[in-house]
C-alpha positions as CSV (number, residue, x, y, z in Angstrom):
1,X,-152.7,-40.2,-3.4
2,X,-152.6,-36.4,-3.8
3,X,-152.4,-34.6,-7.1
4,X,-148.9,-33.4,-6.3
5,X,-147.7,-37.0,-5.7
6,X,-149.3,-38.2,-9.0
7,X,-147.9,-35.3,-11.0
8,X,-144.5,-34.3,-9.6
9,X,-144.1,-31.4,-12.1
10,X,-146.9,-29.6,-10.3
11,X,-144.7,-29.2,-7.2
12,X,-144.2,-25.6,-8.3
13,X,-147.8,-24.8,-7.5
14,X,-147.6,-26.3,-4.0
15,X,-147.3,-22.8,-2.3
16,X,-150.4,-21.7,-4.1
17,X,-152.3,-24.8,-3.0
18,X,-151.3,-24.1,0.6
19,X,-153.0,-20.7,0.5
20,X,-156.0,-21.8,-1.4
21,X,-159.3,-21.5,0.6
22,X,-160.3,-24.8,2.2
23,X,-163.0,-23.8,4.7
24,X,-166.5,-22.6,3.6
25,X,-166.0,-19.2,5.2
26,X,-162.7,-18.7,3.4
27,X,-164.6,-19.2,0.1
28,X,-167.2,-16.6,1.3
29,X,-164.4,-14.1,2.0
30,X,-163.0,-14.7,-1.4
31,X,-166.3,-14.3,-3.2
32,X,-167.3,-11.4,-1.0
33,X,-164.2,-9.6,-2.0
34,X,-164.2,-10.4,-5.7
35,X,-167.9,-10.0,-6.6
36,X,-168.2,-6.3,-5.9
37,X,-165.0,-5.8,-8.0
38,X,-166.5,-7.9,-10.8
39,X,-169.7,-5.9,-10.7
40,X,-167.7,-2.6,-10.7
41,X,-165.5,-3.7,-13.7
42,X,-168.5,-5.1,-15.6
43,X,-170.6,-1.9,-15.1
44,X,-173.4,-3.7,-13.3
45,X,-176.0,-1.2,-12.1
46,X,-178.9,-3.4,-11.0
47,X,-179.6,-2.9,-7.3
48,X,-180.4,-6.6,-6.7
49,X,-176.9,-7.7,-8.0
50,X,-175.3,-5.0,-5.8
51,X,-177.4,-6.0,-2.8
52,X,-176.2,-9.7,-3.1
53,X,-172.6,-8.5,-3.5
54,X,-172.9,-6.1,-0.6
55,X,-174.4,-8.9,1.6
56,X,-171.5,-11.3,0.8
57,X,-168.9,-8.6,1.4
58,X,-170.4,-7.6,4.7
59,X,-171.2,-11.2,5.8
60,X,-167.8,-12.6,5.1
61,X,-165.0,-10.2,4.0
62,X,-165.7,-7.3,6.3
63,X,-166.7,-9.4,9.3
64,X,-164.2,-9.2,12.2
65,X,-163.1,-12.1,14.3
66,X,-164.7,-10.5,17.3
67,X,-168.1,-10.4,15.5
68,X,-167.7,-14.0,14.3
69,X,-166.9,-15.2,17.9
70,X,-169.8,-13.2,19.3
71,X,-172.2,-14.7,16.9
72,X,-170.9,-18.2,17.8
73,X,-171.6,-17.4,21.5
74,X,-175.2,-16.2,20.5
75,X,-174.6,-12.7,21.9
76,X,-177.7,-10.7,20.9
77,X,-175.9,-7.4,20.7
78,X,-173.4,-8.9,18.3
79,X,-176.1,-10.7,16.3
80,X,-178.2,-7.5,16.0
81,X,-175.1,-5.4,15.0
82,X,-174.1,-8.0,12.4
83,X,-177.7,-8.2,11.2
84,X,-177.8,-4.4,10.7
85,X,-174.6,-4.4,8.7
86,X,-175.0,-7.6,6.6
87,X,-178.7,-7.6,6.3
88,X,-179.8,-4.1,6.8
89,X,-177.6,-2.4,4.2
90,X,-178.5,-4.8,1.4
91,X,-182.2,-4.4,2.5
92,X,-181.9,-0.7,2.3
93,X,-180.5,-1.0,-1.2
94,X,-183.4,-3.0,-2.5
95,X,-186.3,-2.0,-0.3
96,X,-185.6,1.4,1.2
97,X,-186.2,2.1,4.9
98,X,-188.6,-0.8,5.3
99,X,-186.0,-3.0,3.7
100,X,-183.4,-1.8,6.2
101,X,-185.7,-2.8,9.1
102,X,-186.8,-6.2,7.6
103,X,-183.3,-7.0,6.4
104,X,-181.8,-6.4,9.8
105,X,-184.4,-8.4,11.7
106,X,-184.4,-11.4,9.3
107,X,-180.7,-11.5,9.1
108,X,-180.4,-11.4,12.8
109,X,-182.9,-14.3,13.3
110,X,-181.4,-16.4,10.5
111,X,-177.9,-16.1,12.1
112,X,-179.4,-16.8,15.5
113,X,-180.6,-20.1,14.1
114,X,-176.9,-21.0,13.9
115,X,-176.9,-22.7,10.5
116,X,-180.1,-24.5,11.4
117,X,-178.3,-26.9,13.6
118,X,-176.4,-28.5,10.7
119,X,-172.7,-29.1,11.2
120,X,-171.8,-30.2,7.7
121,X,-171.8,-28.3,4.4
122,X,-175.6,-27.9,4.4
123,X,-175.6,-25.5,7.3
124,X,-173.7,-22.7,5.7
125,X,-175.4,-23.4,2.4
126,X,-178.9,-23.1,3.9
127,X,-177.8,-20.0,5.9
128,X,-176.6,-18.1,2.8
129,X,-179.5,-19.3,0.6
130,X,-182.0,-18.0,3.2
131,X,-180.2,-14.7,3.3
132,X,-180.2,-14.3,-0.5
133,X,-183.8,-15.4,-0.8
134,X,-184.8,-12.8,1.8
135,X,-183.0,-10.2,-0.3
136,X,-184.9,-11.4,-3.4
137,X,-188.2,-11.2,-1.5
138,X,-187.4,-7.7,-0.3
139,X,-186.5,-6.6,-3.9
140,X,-189.6,-8.1,-5.4
141,X,-191.9,-6.8,-2.7
142,X,-190.5,-3.3,-3.1
143,X,-190.5,-3.2,-6.9
144,X,-193.5,-5.5,-7.8
145,X,-196.6,-3.5,-8.8
146,X,-199.3,-3.7,-6.2
147,X,-203.0,-3.8,-7.0
148,X,-203.9,-0.9,-4.6
């Protein structure tokens, strides 16, 4: 039994529930659009926070349907282009020009793995966790003091 059937007075919110994100990528689009706005309003200046927000915006919100379908067909040009946009720019933000190169390559290869062959909720989760962990590694490798 649905929530609306149990609580008939909630029928006024039915139009909102109809447009509420239900797919994982719809949640990604929502978070990718809201997180940069939240960082902007909160005055966040940390490059790592902005790199994660930029990654989510580029990976979900700004991604076209043509890019999404090209990635699904494993077209290397599309994967490389998307890797440059969604992995390279955040990499540039946290790691400079080496970060741009490493971010582009790693994002391309993670997306080529096609959610690691998992068709349930774990695939997108592992995909995004690996992207964010690579951004963290780029940040700490660029800003961590080296012994030489």
